[in-house]
C-alpha positions in Angstrom: 286.0 49.9 247.5 283.7 53.0 246.7 281.7 50.9 244.2 281.2 48.2 246.9 279.3 45.0 246.7 279.9 43.1 243.5 283.2 44.9 242.7 284.6 44.1 246.1 283.5 40.5 245.6 285.4 40.4 242.3 288.5 41.9 244.0 288.3 39.3 246.8 288.1 36.5 244.2 291.3 37.8 242.5 293.1 38.2 245.8 292.3 34.7 246.9 294.2 33.2 243.9 297.7 34.2 245.1 299.2 30.8 244.1 297.9 31.2 240.6 297.9 34.9 239.7 300.9 37.3 239.9 301.7 38.5 243.4 301.1 42.2 242.6 297.6 41.5 241.5 296.7 39.6 244.6 298.4 41.9 247.1 296.6 44.9 245.6 293.3 43.3 246.2 294.1 41.6 249.5 292.8 44.5 251.6 289.3 43.8 250.3 289.2 40.6 252.4 288.5 42.5 255.6 288.2 46.2 254.9 284.7 46.7 253.7 282.4 49.7 254.3 279.6 49.2 256.8 276.0 50.2 256.0 274.4 52.7 258.5 272.4 50.9 261.2 269.2 52.8 260.1 269.5 51.2 256.7 270.1 47.8 258.4 266.9 48.3 260.5 264.9 49.0 257.3 266.1 45.8 255.7 265.2 43.8 258.8 261.8 45.4 259.0 261.1 44.8 255.3 262.1 41.1 255.5 261.0 40.1 259.0 258.0 42.5 259.4 259.3 44.0 262.6 262.0 46.6 263.5 265.1 45.9 265.5 263.6 47.2 268.7 260.7 44.7 268.6 262.8 41.6 267.6 265.8 42.1 269.9 266.4 43.2 273.5 270.0 44.0 272.6 271.4 45.0 269.2 275.0 46.2 268.8 275.0 49.1 266.4 278.6 48.5 265.5 278.9 45.4 263.3 281.3 42.6 264.4 282.1 41.9 260.8 281.6 43.6 257.4 281.8 41.7 254.1 281.2 42.7 250.5 277.6 41.6 250.5 276.5 41.8 254.1 277.5 42.7 257.7 277.0 40.9 261.0 275.7 42.4 264.3 275.6 40.8 267.7 272.1 40.8 269.3 269.9 39.1 271.8 266.4 37.8 270.8 263.7 39.4 272.8 261.5 36.4 272.8 264.0 33.7 273.9 267.0 35.6 275.3 269.3 33.7 273.0 272.5 35.5 272.0 272.6 35.6 268.2 274.6 36.9 265.2 272.4 38.8 262.7 273.7 38.8 259.1 272.0 41.5 257.1 272.6 42.2 253.4 273.7 45.7 252.4 270.6 47.5 251.1 271.5 48.3 247.5 273.5 45.1 246.6 270.6 43.2 245.3 269.2 46.2 243.4 272.3 46.8 241.4 273.6 43.2 241.2 272.4 42.4 237.7 273.7 45.7 236.3 277.1 45.3 238.1 277.5 41.7 236.8 276.7 42.9 233.3 279.2 45.7 233.7 281.9 43.4 234.9 281.3 41.0 232.0 281.5 43.9 229.4 284.7 45.2 231.0 286.3 41.8 230.8 285.2 41.2 227.2 286.6 44.7 226.2 289.9 44.0 227.9 290.1 40.6 226.1 289.4 42.3 222.7 292.3 44.7 223.3 294.6 42.1 224.9 293.6 38.6 223.5 295.9 36.9 226.0 293.7 38.2 228.8 291.3 35.3 229.2 289.3 36.1 232.3 285.8 36.2 231.0 285.1 33.2 233.2 285.1 35.6 236.2 282.0 37.3 234.9 280.3 33.9 234.1 281.2 32.6 237.6 279.8 35.7 239.3 276.6 35.4 237.3 276.2 31.8 238.5 277.3 32.2 242.2 275.9 35.6 243.2 272.2 34.8 243.1 272.9 31.9 245.5 275.0 34.1 247.8 272.4 36.8 247.8 269.7 34.5 249.1 270.5 33.8 252.8 268.1 30.9 252.8 270.7 29.1 250.8 273.3 30.0 253.4 271.1 28.4 256.1 270.4 25.3 254.1 274.1 24.8 253.3 275.1 25.2 257.0 272.5 22.7 258.0 273.7 20.3 255.3 277.4 20.6 256.5 276.3 20.1 260.1 274.5 16.9 259.1 277.5 15.7 257.0 279.8 15.9 260.0 277.3 14.7 262.6 278.8 11.2 262.8 282.4 12.5 263.0 282.8 13.2 266.7 286.5 13.0 266.3 286.6 16.2 264.2 286.4 19.5 266.2 284.1 21.2 263.7 281.3 23.6 264.9 278.7 25.1 262.6 276.6 27.9 264.2 273.0 26.8 264.7 270.7 28.6 262.2 267.6 30.3 263.8 265.8 32.0 260.9 266.5 33.1 257.4 265.0 35.3 254.7 266.5 36.4 251.4 268.4 39.2 253.1 268.5 38.5 256.8 270.0 35.5 258.6 269.8 34.9 262.3 272.2 32.3 263.8 273.7 31.3 267.1 276.4 33.7 268.3 279.7 31.9 268.6 282.7 33.3 270.4 286.2 32.9 268.9 288.9 34.5 266.8 290.3 34.1 263.3 292.3 30.9 262.9 295.4 32.9 261.9 295.5 35.0 265.1 298.7 33.5 266.4 298.7 35.6 269.6 295.2 34.3 270.4 296.3 30.7 269.8 299.3 31.1 272.0 297.3 32.8 274.8 295.0 29.7 274.9 297.8 27.2 274.4 296.3 26.1 271.0 298.7 24.5 268.6 298.8 26.1 265.1 299.8 22.7 263.8 296.7 21.1 265.3 294.5 23.8 263.8 296.1 23.3 260.4 295.7 19.6 260.6 292.0 19.8 261.5 291.2 22.4 258.9 292.9 20.0 256.4 290.8 17.1 257.6 287.5 19.1 257.4 288.2 20.2 253.8 289.5 16.8 252.7 286.3 15.2 254.0 284.2 17.8 252.1 286.2 17.3 248.9 286.7 13.5 248.7 284.0 12.1 250.9 280.9 14.3 251.1 281.3 16.1 247.7 279.9 19.2 249.3 282.6 21.9 249.4 282.8 25.3 251.2 284.5 27.4 248.5 285.5 30.4 250.5 287.7 29.3 253.5 289.6 32.5 254.1 290.7 33.2 257.7 287.7 35.4 258.3 285.4 32.4 257.8 287.4 30.0 259.9 287.3 30.8 263.6 288.9 29.0 266.6 287.0 28.7 269.8 288.9 27.5 273.0 287.5 24.3 274.6 288.2 22.1 277.6 289.4 18.9 276.0 288.1 16.8 278.9 284.6 18.0 278.0 284.7 17.3 274.2 284.3 14.1 272.2 287.2 15.0 269.9 289.8 15.6 272.7 291.1 18.9 271.3 291.3 22.1 273.3 289.6 24.0 270.5 286.7 23.9 268.0 286.9 25.1 264.4 283.9 27.3 263.7 283.0 27.4 260.1 281.2 30.6 259.0 279.7 32.1 255.8 278.0 29.2 254.0 276.9 31.1 250.9 279.3 29.6 248.4 279.3 25.8 248.1 279.7 23.4 245.2 278.5 19.8 244.8 281.3 17.6 243.6 280.1 14.5 241.7 281.5 11.1 242.6 283.1 10.9 239.2 284.8 14.3 239.7 286.0 13.3 243.1 287.4 10.1 241.7 289.3 11.8 238.9 290.5 14.6 241.2 291.8 11.9 243.7 293.5 10.0 240.9 295.2 13.3 239.8 296.4 14.1 243.3 297.7 10.6 243.9 299.6 10.7 240.6 301.2 13.9 241.7 302.2 12.4 245.0 303.8 9.5 243.3 305.4 11.7 240.6 304.0 9.3 237.9 304.3 11.4 234.7 302.1 9.2 232.5 299.2 9.2 235.0 299.7 12.9 235.6 299.4 13.6 231.9 296.3 11.4 231.6 294.4 12.7 234.6 295.4 16.3 234.0 293.9 16.1 230.5 290.8 14.4 231.9 290.3 17.1 234.5 291.5 20.3 232.9 290.7 19.7 229.3 294.1 21.1 228.3 297.5 19.6 227.4 299.3 22.0 229.8 299.8 19.2 232.4 303.0 20.8 233.8 301.4 24.1 234.5 298.2 22.5 235.8 300.3 20.4 238.2 302.1 23.5 239.4 298.8 25.4 239.9 297.3 22.5 241.8 300.3 21.8 244.2 302.0 25.2 244.4 305.3 23.6 243.4 307.5 23.4 240.3 307.2 20.7 237.7 310.8 19.7 238.5 309.8 19.0 242.2 306.8 16.9 241.1 308.5 15.0 238.3 311.5 14.1 240.4 309.1 12.6 243.0 310.2 15.2 245.6 306.7 16.5 246.4 306.6 14.3 249.6 310.3 14.7 250.4 311.3 16.3 253.7 313.8 18.6 251.9 311.2 20.2 249.6 310.6 23.9 250.6 307.2 24.5 252.2 306.4 27.3 249.8 306.9 27.7 246.1 307.2 31.2 244.7 305.3 31.2 241.4 306.9 34.6 240.5 310.3 32.8 240.2 308.8 30.5 237.6 307.6 33.6 235.6 311.2 34.7 235.2 312.0 31.5 233.3 308.6 31.5 231.4 307.8 34.9 230.1 304.4 33.7 228.8 303.4 32.1 232.1 300.5 34.4 232.7 299.0 33.7 229.3 299.3 29.9 229.9 297.7 30.3 233.4 294.8 32.2 231.9 294.5 29.6 229.2 294.2 26.8 231.8 291.7 28.8 234.0 289.6 29.5 230.9 289.6 25.9 229.9 288.9 24.0 233.1 285.3 23.2 234.3 283.8 25.9 236.6 283.7 23.6 239.5 287.4 22.9 239.2 288.2 26.6 239.2 286.4 26.9 242.6 288.3 23.9 243.9 291.6 25.5 242.9 290.5 28.7 244.6 289.7 26.8 247.7 293.1 25.1 247.7 294.8 28.4 247.4 292.9 29.9 250.3 293.8 26.9 252.5 297.4 27.1 251.5 297.3 30.8 252.5 295.8 29.8 255.9 298.6 27.3 256.4 301.2 29.8 255.4 300.0 32.2 258.1 299.7 29.5 260.8 303.3 28.5 260.4 304.7 31.9 259.7 306.9 31.9 262.9 307.9 28.3 262.8 311.4 26.9 261.7 311.7 25.8 258.1 311.9 22.1 259.2 308.5 22.4 261.0 307.0 24.2 257.9 308.3 21.4 255.6 306.9 18.7 257.9 303.5 20.5 258.1 303.3 20.6 254.3 304.4 17.0 254.0 301.8 15.9 256.5 299.2 17.8 254.5 300.3 15.8 251.4 300.0 12.6 253.3 296.6 13.5 254.6 295.5 14.3 251.0 297.0 10.9 249.9 294.9 9.2 252.6 291.7 10.8 251.4 292.6 10.2 247.7 293.1 6.5 248.4 289.8 6.5 250.3 287.9 8.1 247.4 289.5 5.8 244.8 288.7 2.7 247.0 285.1 3.8 247.4 284.5 4.4 243.6 286.2 1.2 242.7 284.2 -0.7 245.2 281.0 0.8 243.8 282.1 -0.2 240.3 282.8 -3.7 241.4 279.4 -4.0 243.1 277.7 -2.7 240.0 279.6 -5.0 237.6 278.9 -8.2 239.6 275.4 -7.4 240.8 273.6 -9.8 238.5 276.0 -12.7 237.9 274.7 -15.3 240.3 276.8 -17.3 242.8 280.0 -17.2 240.7 279.6 -13.5 240.4 279.2 -13.2 244.1 282.5 -15.0 244.7 284.3 -12.8 242.2 282.8 -9.7 243.7 283.9 -10.6 247.2 287.4 -11.5 245.9 287.8 -8.2 244.1 286.4 -6.1 246.9 288.9 -7.8 249.3 291.8 -7.0 246.9 290.6 -3.5 246.6 290.4 -3.1 250.4 293.8 -4.7 251.0 295.4 -2.4 248.4 294.0 0.6 250.2 295.1 -0.7 253.6 298.7 -1.4 252.6 299.3 2.1 251.2 297.3 3.8 253.8 299.1 2.1 256.7 302.4 3.2 255.2 301.1 6.8 255.1 300.0 6.6 258.8 303.4 5.3 259.9 305.2 8.0 257.9 303.0 10.7 259.4 303.5 9.4 262.9 307.3 9.5 262.4 307.1 13.1 261.2 305.1 14.0 264.3 307.7 12.5 266.6 310.4 14.4 264.8 308.4 17.6 265.3 308.2 16.9 269.0 312.0 16.5 269.1 312.5 19.8 267.2 310.2 21.7 269.7 311.9 20.0 272.7 315.3 21.0 271.3 314.2 24.6 270.8 313.0 24.8 274.5 316.2 23.4 276.1 318.4 25.6 273.9 
């Protein structure tokens, strides 16, 4: 932590991959998620004055000297704009992060290459490459503002999803001023209980948001740890979505665009995993990961053993909610080497998608920590079913686009064939998706029964 900035960011990246890397690595680095060192307010004032041309006292009628959040690259202060009286959150970059970023990235890369030369099985050079690509974007808060506005637009037609993105007011490279939003971390179970907010509902809506991003929009927030996912209580009678909470999505510095072809292949891979179809798993795993380690890749992707997947038990109600990858290491002494081989081989965008999956699983694990095992299993199963729905949707959309393209210039007969194939494509989606909806509804009813039984007993 003494080195700050880039090194904390590296540690946070490692800690986020707890379903991929050994537990002791991740646990050692986990404190870095929310225990960063704040910069003195005098230094923050200097950054604001350099970037905005005015000191804190001129811009704000109120400015809390104690930050409400401190991250590896920046810290956030509550303030009130002097000109409008609007309550805002002011995100300010730590003063020396940008100055030393190039040197720090080069140092990290050299360290990783040295370790690899001594231990050839240590294939983590991609961490340096990824930081070199991602950090310049994260260090420019104008990108943060643009990403937030893009996400808000992407979900503007989805009034049924309780997603809130703070309104962006102003951004420079090192200062971002945005609407101040009240709320608490999504994994604060005491807060959820105090406001009668269902952890299961929070989990479901987080899952919907990120499934939409992954399979529909192709614009994915790649850092969804609990500190970036807040819950804000709401009156359901006054909302379009009918929930008693909003999900507040924070920190929009790290996003990736997912091409339609990637989304299609990723959806096919997930659907093959749900069905336990080995031939399709092998095919799409090789297509996505570029390796023949389809068993390990499937385990990394789902967090479950190959036996569970190949025996078509991934969507079974008896499957444990959590799979301990350390237990797999006992049977496969070279597991870490194989994992590093997979991570070194896959495309960079897929690594970030895997990291995002791991963070979301970590959130789910915390949300259901005090629930009976049956409820945890049902929550995971409903997550699989929700993923299946979005996979089918992505597959249907790509196939429809291919059909439209194939028959676009074939005259009247081509028109008839196109309509016929589009109808078959839609019916195939509807049949499978209807079964998923019914199954999910039955699981929800069973959960209600379990909660009712706990109350009366």
